[in-house]
N, C-alpha and C positions, 0 to 999 in steps of 0.2 A: 188383560183387564186392569192390572195394577197401574199401567201408564196412563189409563184413561181416567183414573180417580184423581180429583183435584186435591191432593194431599197438602200442597202449599197453601191453598186457600182455607182448608180446614184448620191447619195449624195457625194461620193468621187470624182466623175467627176466634179460636180458643185463646190466643194471646191477647186479642182485643177484649174478650170477656174478662180475662185476668186483670188487665189494666183498668177496666171499669170497676171491678171489685176493689182494687187497691184505691182508686179514687173515691169510691163510696165509703171506704173505711175511714177516710178523713172526717166525714160527717158523723159516723156512728161511734168512733172512738174518742170524739171530743178532744182533738189535738190542739196544741197552741196554734196561733195564727201563722207564725213564721214557718213552722214545720208543715202545717197543712197546705199552705200556699206553695211551698217548695215541692211537696209531693204532687200536688195538682199540676203545677207547671211542667215538671219532669214527665209525668204520665201523659199529659196532653201532647207534648212534642214527640214522645215515643209513639203514641197512638196515631198521630198525623203521619209519621214516617212509615208505620205499618200499613196504613191505608194507601199511601202513595205507592209504595213498593209492591205490596202483595196484591191489592185489589184493583189498583189503577194501572198496574204493569208499567211503571215508570222506567224501569231499567231493562226492559226486554226488547227494545227496538234498536236500530242501528244508530239513531241520533240521540242516544241516552245522555251523551255529554251536553248537548244543547238543552235537553229537558232538565237535567240537574242544575245547569247554569241558570236557567230561567227560574227554577224553584229557589235557589240561593239568592238571586237578585230580588225576587218578590219578597222573601223573608227579610232581606236587608232593608228594603223600602218600607215594609210594615214596621220594623223595629225603629227605624229613623223617624217615622211618622208618630209612633206612640211616644218615644222618648223626647222628640221635639215638642210635642203637645204638652207633655208633663213639664218640660223645661220652661215653656212659655207661660202656661196657665197655673201650674201648681207651685213651682219653685220660684217664680217671679223673675226669671232672667229674660229680658227682652230689650 
């Protein structure tokens, strides 16, 4: 019966709840902007990783290398788009 219980998913759910509580503490503890933003960004990336690995089973198939490469490529494109937009619109380089 123990092998039928989804312990990995339960642990992932509890970890997700813990990360959510940490993110909510930024609001309730009235932290500085820089500290709060740092905590929110770190918890958001960890939360995304937990969701991908635990709940979407990203690493459980034979082509996990392809899946992780696609995730890294998508993250790179997203970061380039965000920082390229900031570079052009906010910082005035164009």
